[in-house]
N, C-alpha and C positions, 0 to 999 in steps of 0.2 A: 312929521309926527314923531313924538318921542317914543323911545323904547320903553316897555313896561306892560302892565296889565291892559292898558288901553289898546296898545298896538297888537297885543296877543288876541284880544277880543275882536278887533277889526279883522285880523287875518282869518279867525274862525268864522266870522260872519260871511266874509267873501268866499271862503272855501266851501262852506256848507250852503251858501246861497240863501241865507236867512234874511227875512225882511226885518229891518230895525224896529219898525212900528209894532210888529208882532212879538219881537223879542222882549221889548220893555213894557208891554201892555200889563197894567196892574202893578208894576214894580217901580217905574220911574217915568218921567216924561222923555219924549224924544230929544228935547234940547239937553236934558241932563245926560242922556246916553251919548250924545254927540260930544259933550265936554269930556266924558270919561274916555271916549275913543281918541280924543285929541290930547289926552294926558293932562288937561287943565283942571280936572276934578276927580276925586276918588270917592265913591259911594261907601256906605257902611259895609262891613263884613257880610252882614246878612243879605243885603240886596245883591252884592257882588256874587255871593254863593248861588243865589237864585238865577242870575244871568248865566253863569257858567253851567249850572245844571240844565237850563233850558236848551243849551247847545249840546247836551250830551257829553260834556267834558268831565273826565275823571280827575278829581282834584286831590287824589291820595298823596301825591308828591308835593303838593303846595305847602308852604309855610306861611303863617300869618302873624304879623306883629300888629297888635291892636291897641288903639288908644283906650283910656280908662273906661269910657262909657260902654263901648262894645264888649270889652272884656267883662265888665260887671254884668252885662246882659247874658253873656255866655255862662257865667257863674250862676246867675239866677235860673237860667234854663236847666242847668244841671241839678240844682236844688229842687226845682219844681218836679222834674221827671223822677228824681229819687223818691220824693214824697209820694208821687203817684204810684210808684211800684209798691211802696209800703202802705198805701191806702190812708195816708194822713190828709184827709180832705180839708180840714180846717186850716192846716198849715199852707196848703196849696192856695186857698182863697187869699190869705194874707200875702203870700209871695206874688200872686198875680196882681194884687193892688200895687205892690212895690214895683213890679215890672212895668205896669201901666203908667206909673208916675214918671218913668224915665224915657218913654218912647215917643212922645208927642203923637202925631197921627200917621205914622208910618204903616203902610198896608201890610207889609210882611209881619210886623210885630203884632198888629191887631188880629191877623189871621191866626197866628200862633196862640194868642190868648183864648180866642173862641174855640180853637181845636182842643186845648187843654180842658176848657169848661165842658166840652162835649164828652171828653174821656171820663171826666169825673161823674157826669150824669149817667153815662152808660154803666159805670161800675156800681152806682147806687140804684140802678134799675129804672131810671127815668128816661126811657128811650125817646119819648115824644119831644122832650126838651133837648135831648142830645141831638136829634135831627135838626131842630131849629138852630142850635148853635153851629152845627156843621154847615148848614146853608149860609149862615152869616159869614163863617170862616171862608168858605169857597168864594163868596162874592167879592172879597177884598182883592184878589188877584185874577179871578176868573168870573167876569161879570155874567150874571144869569146862569152860572154853572155850565156854560157852553165849553166843551172841550174838543169837539171833533176837528175844528179848524184852527186850534190854538197850538202854540208851542208850549209844552209842559215841562216842568222840572220835577226832580225826584220827590220833593216834599209835596208838590201839588198832586202828583199821582197817588201818593200815600193817602192824602186827604180825600180824593175822589173815591179811591178804593174803599176806604172805611165808610164813607157816606153811602155808596151804592150797596154795600154789604148790609149795613144797618137797615136801609130802606127796604131791601128785599126780605130780610128776615122778619122785620116788624110789620110791614104793610103789604107786601106782595109775594108771599110765599105760596104761589100757585104755579101751575104748569106754565102759564103764560108769563108770569113774573120771573120764573126760573129761566125761561128761554131768553127773556130780555136781559137778565142779569148776566147770563153766560155770554151773550153777544157783547155786552159791555166789557167783560173780562178779555174776550178775544181781541177787541179793539186795543185795550191797554197792553196786551201781550205783544201784539204786532208793533205797537209804538215803542215798547221797551226793547224788543228785538232789534229795532233799527237805531235806537238812540241812547239808551240809558244803561248805566253800569249794573252789575249782577245783583246788587244788594236788594233791589226791589222785586226781583223775579219771584221768590217764594210767596210773596203776598198775593200775587196774581194767580199763580198756578194752583195754590192750595185749594181754593174753592172750585176751580175748574176740574181738578182731579176728583174731588168729593162728588160733584155732580155726575161725572163720567161713571164713577163706581156705582152710584145710585141707579144708573140706567144700565148697569152691567157691561159697560164699554171698557173692559179691563185693559185691552191692548192700548187704547188711546190714553187711558189713565197712566199706564206704565210708561209710555213714551214721554208724556209731560213730566212725570216724576223723575225719570232718568235724566232728562235734559236739565231740569232744575238742579238735581243733585250734582251732576257733572260740572255745571257752571259754578256752583258753590265750592266744590272740591278744588277746582282749578284756581280759584281765587282765595283759598284759605278762609272762607267765610263760614261762620257757624249759624247765623241767624236763619232759621227755617230748615236747616239741614236735618236735625234729629227728627222733626215732625215728618218730613218727606221720606226719610229712610224707614220710619215706622210704617207709613202708608205703603211703601214699596214692598216691605215684608208681607203685609197683609194681601197685597195683589198677587204675590208669588204663591200664596196659599190657594188662590183661585185659578191659577194657570199652571200648566206644565212648564217648568223652567229648569234649565240645566242645574244639576245638583251642586256643582262647584260655585256657580254664580249665587245660588241661594245661600250656600255656606258662607261665602265671602261677605255678602250684605249683612247676614246675621251677625258675624263676628265684628264687623266694623260698627254696626249699630250698638252692640253690647259695649264695645270700647268707648264709644261716645257717651253712652248712658253713664258709665263709670266716671267719666270726666265731669258730667253735670252733677252727679251725686257728690263728688268731691267739692265742687264749686258751690253747691247749694241747689235747691230744687229748680228745675227748668221751668221758666215762665214765658208765656207768649208775650212778645213785645208789641206794644201799640204806639210807641212814642213817635212823634212826628220828626224829630231831628236831633237826637243825641249827638253831640259833636264828637267826631272821630278824627279831628284835624290836628295838625301841629300848630298850637296856638301859644303865643308868648305875649305878655303884657308890655306895651310900649315903654312904660316907665321903667320896668324891670330890665328890659333890653338896653335902654339908654344907660342905666347905672352900670350894668355889666360891661358894656362896650367901653365906657369911660374908664372903669377900673382896669380892664384888659390893657388898654393903651396908655394907662397911667396919666390921664388928663385931669386937670382940676376942673371943678364946676365952672370956674370963671373962664377957663380956656374953652370949654365946651360951649358956654353961653355965647361968647363972641358977640356977633351982632344980632343973634336970633332971640335970645332971652337974657334976662339978668341972672346973676348967680343965684339970687334968692328964688327965682322962678324955677331954675333947674333943680334946686334942692327940694322945693315943694312937689315938683313932678315926681322925683325919685321916691319921695315918701308918701305918694298917692294922696297928697293934699290939694293937688291942682290937676285939672284935666288938660290933655294936650290934643290939639286938632291933628287930623291926618296931614295937613299941609306942613305944620310945624314938625311933626314927627318925621316926615320924609326929609325935611331940611336938615334936622339934627343928624339923622342917619347918614345923609350925604356929606355932612361936615367931616365925618371920619373917612370919607372915601370908600365906605363899605359898599360892595357891589350887590346891594339888596333893594328890592322894592318892598312896599308894605305887604303885597302879595307876591310870593316868590316860589321858585321851584329849584330843584337840584341843577337843572340845566338852564342857561340863559338862552331862551329861544322864544320866538313868536309863532312857532309852528306847532300846533297841538299834536300833529302826527309824531313828532320827535318825542313828546312826553309819553305817548302811548308805547313807543318803542322802549323808552327808558323803563316804564312799568313792566313791560314784557321781560326785559333783561333782569330786573329785580326778582321776578318770579322764577326765572331759570336759575338764578344764583341761590334762591331759597331751596330749590330742589337739587342743588349741586350739579346741574347740567352745564358744565363749564364750556363745552364746545358750542352748545346752542347760545349761551350767553355771549361768547366771543363773536359769533355770527351777527347777533343783534347789535353789539357794540360797533362792529364794522359798518352796519347799515346806518347807525346814528352818525358816524363820521362822514358819510356821504352827503349829509345836509350841510348847507352853508350856515354855520352857527356864528353867533356874535363872538367877536374877539374879546374874551373875558377871562380873568383869572379863575373865576368859578368854573367855567367850562374846561379850562386847562386842568384845573384840579380834578374835575370829574373824570376826564380821560386818563390822567396820570394814575389815580388811585385804582380805578377799575381795571386798567391794563395790568397794574402790578398784582392785583388780586387774582386775575385770571391766569397770568403767567406763573404765579406761585402755585396755584391749585393744579395747574397742568404740568408741574415739575420743571418749568423752564428756567426758574431762578431759585436760588437758595434763600433761607430765612433771613440771613444778614442783608442781602440785597433787597429783599422784600421790605424789611423794616426801614432801611435807608430811603427807599423810594416813597414809602408811605409818609415818612417824615417830611421829605421834600414837598410832597403834595400838600400836606397840612400847612407848611410854612408859607405857602402862597397867600393864605388868608389870615394866618395867625403868626404873631411873633414867636421866636424860638423859646423864650421864657415867659410864661404867663401863669396866672392863677386860674385853674380850671373852674373852681367853685365860683369865682367872681367874674368869670369871663363868659360873655354871650357866645353860645355855640349854635351854629346851624345844624340841621339834621345831617348834612353831608360831613361836617367836621366831626360829629359824634361817630358816624360810621368809620371814618378814617382812624379816629382814636381807638375805637373798639378793635379794629384790625391791628393797630400798633400794639395794643395790649395782648392780642393773640400771638403776635410774633415774639414779644418779650417772653410770654409763657412758653412758647415752643423752643426758645433758646435756653430754657431751664431756670429763668428768673421769676419764680412764682410769686414771691413777696412783692417784687416791683410791679408785676402785672396786677396783683390784687390791689395794690395801692392806687393804680391808675383807674381801674374799674370802680373802686370805692369812691374816688374823687368824682367820677362821672355821675354816679348815683347821687352823691351829695349835691352835685350841681342841680339836679332836678328836685331833690327833697327839700332844698333850702330856697328854691325859686318859688315865685307866686304861681298858684294854679294847682289843678288836680292831676292825678296820674292820667286820667282819661284824655287830657289835652295833649299828652306827650307819650302815649302808650307805646308807639313804635320803638322809640329809643329806650324807654325804661325796661320793657320786656327783653330787648336785646342785651342790655347790660346785666340784668338780673340773671338771665340764663347762663351767662359766662361766670358770674359770681357764684352761682350754685356749684358749678363744676370745680372751681378752684378752692372754694371753702370746704367742699367735701374732701378734696385731695389733701388739704392741710389739716384735716381732722376737726374742722369747726362745724360739726354736724347740726347743732341747733340753729346756727345761722343759715346753713344750706337749706334746712327744712323750712325755716321762716321765709326764705326767698322763694322756695317752691310754692308755698301757699299763696304768696303775693302774685306770682305769675299766673297761677290758676285763676284767682279771683279777677285779675286784670284782663286776662284773656276772655273770660266769660262776659265781663262788663263791655269790653270792646267788640265781642263777637268775632274774634280773630283766632286762627288755629295754627299758625305756622310754628309755634314753639311747644305745643302741649304734648306732642309725642316725646320730645326731648325731656320734658319734666317727668313723664311717666317712667322713662328709662332711668333717670336720675334717682327717683324714689326706689325703684327696684335695686339699684346698685347700692344705695345707702343701707337698705334692709339686709342685703346679702353680705356686704363687706364690712359694715360698721356695727351692725346689730345682730349679726349671726342668725338671721331669720330667713333662710333660703326659701322655705316653702311659701312664706308671705311675699317674697320678692318676685317669684315667677309670674303671678298674675299681672304684676305691673309690667313685666317684660312683654307678656302677651298683649296687654293693652297698648303699650308703646308700638309694638309691631303693627297692629291693625290700624292705629291712628296714622302711622307713617304710610301704610298702604292706602288708607282713605284719602290722604292728601298728596298722593303721588311722590312721596319722598323716598324714592326707591333705594338710594344708596344707604340711607339710615335703616330702612326696613330690612335690608339684606344683612347688615351688621348684626342687628338684634336676632334675626333668624338664625344666623350661623352660631352665635353665642348660645342661644337657647338649645339648638340641636346638639352642640358639643356637650352641654351640661345635663340636658334631660333626655337626650337621644330621641327627641320628637321634632318633626318638621312642622312648623306652624302653618305652612301653606297647604298641607295635606289634610284631607278629611279623615277622621278616625275610622280605621278599618280599610282605608284605601291602600291598594298594593303599591309598593315602591316602584 
């Protein structure tokens, strides 16, 4: 069996003891799944996502290089969901017709179309027809709506939740109906506890908490609320967090709770409210699947790789395509199949699959450890990150330059942050890691970059900055941003890297006195964080706004509320090192300890 997504899926199936028949039910045939596992067939991005979801696999670290057709469908979904938020229902109808014309009879896409139709109907008040559309949508991958003995994915759970909620509120809002609905939510919660990532959790617990409060079961409501909030905080997720914090505040008013705990939740809630006020009004999300993945267009990737390695279209074409065909693919005038896309990528000797991760592995447990290490690094818990990295090394990973690159650059980062190497050695080791997959001299704007390569380049920029070469660091970060701004696609498809780059650009532009650009980038990060519902950088942005007001606009009193907001956002997401820096600065300048309640003794 070949290495790749097929082998990865096979190992997941074996490890989790999943029946192949149940895994592919409603998505593809068993024979198709067998071909995928054997590496002789690659399904569309959308079906592959569903298979991964049904196995409870977090795909946050996956990268996707898509052929034209799937990329166009991703773009159309983005447009449809944006118009849904803006309540442009006539535009949605036209976009759905366009979407339908591109999908043939694929069940996943048909399910999506009817779900969107249901969302439109509920917003215009036609609940009866909305229920009908939801029933049709469910039937495409869950025949007869049976879910008790099925393997469910994230999107299918969202769909069932919305259907059962609407049915309860519209047709069965009685004591018996409520009991039945609560039982359904308990089933979904148990299923999610065992298999699915945190993003779906608030959609389940929201109504459970509401029902508990209605019956004055405040302790149970508090437990559900706290668990959900903790899960979201630990994973830097915003979706559902503000609503659950608001409910927890109200619960505290009905129970005797420690004053410090009440004070902390109140301050964190206010800080988050200020973020949403800055980003725009907080809206409840009902969308079935806004993409938060790292997505690149195959044609764009081919052109960028060719330019990076200075290959002519003729040399690229070789025996795969004619030069004219390559030209048409790069200009989006010709579609490319998955098979041909893979062949072209392999022509370069690039160690990438159409679906890829930072680590080359067929063991999903390794990817979970990698994700855990990334969270430790975001919180600057270097010793914990080091422990996880050592755990990853214990697995027998594929002998790959990408894996070697992963270990080289992460080891360098951790050793530098723990003061074991100096900045010169840090930069040198990062560059050595980068050169494993990139030539020493290449054009960033025209060069295809994996997420791992962007992380390394970002760290190289930081090392250059810390060596005192601000202009050089600014130039590299600016090139990285230009790479994304001139590539095909929306910010939302590459938000991880764009937010990372922008955050560093804000700092250096501010230090160089380019305040207008710094503030423009601040606004972009706030908007993008809200769109992506991710929170790992919003505390840093609040701190930057306060610093700009204090040190560049001489408006100290306006700056301090931003420092307070930054402090409580850092506390909210367990970014302890950052919160303590802000706390110390605030105390030195205002003689006030942000952790203490007003009137509390020292």
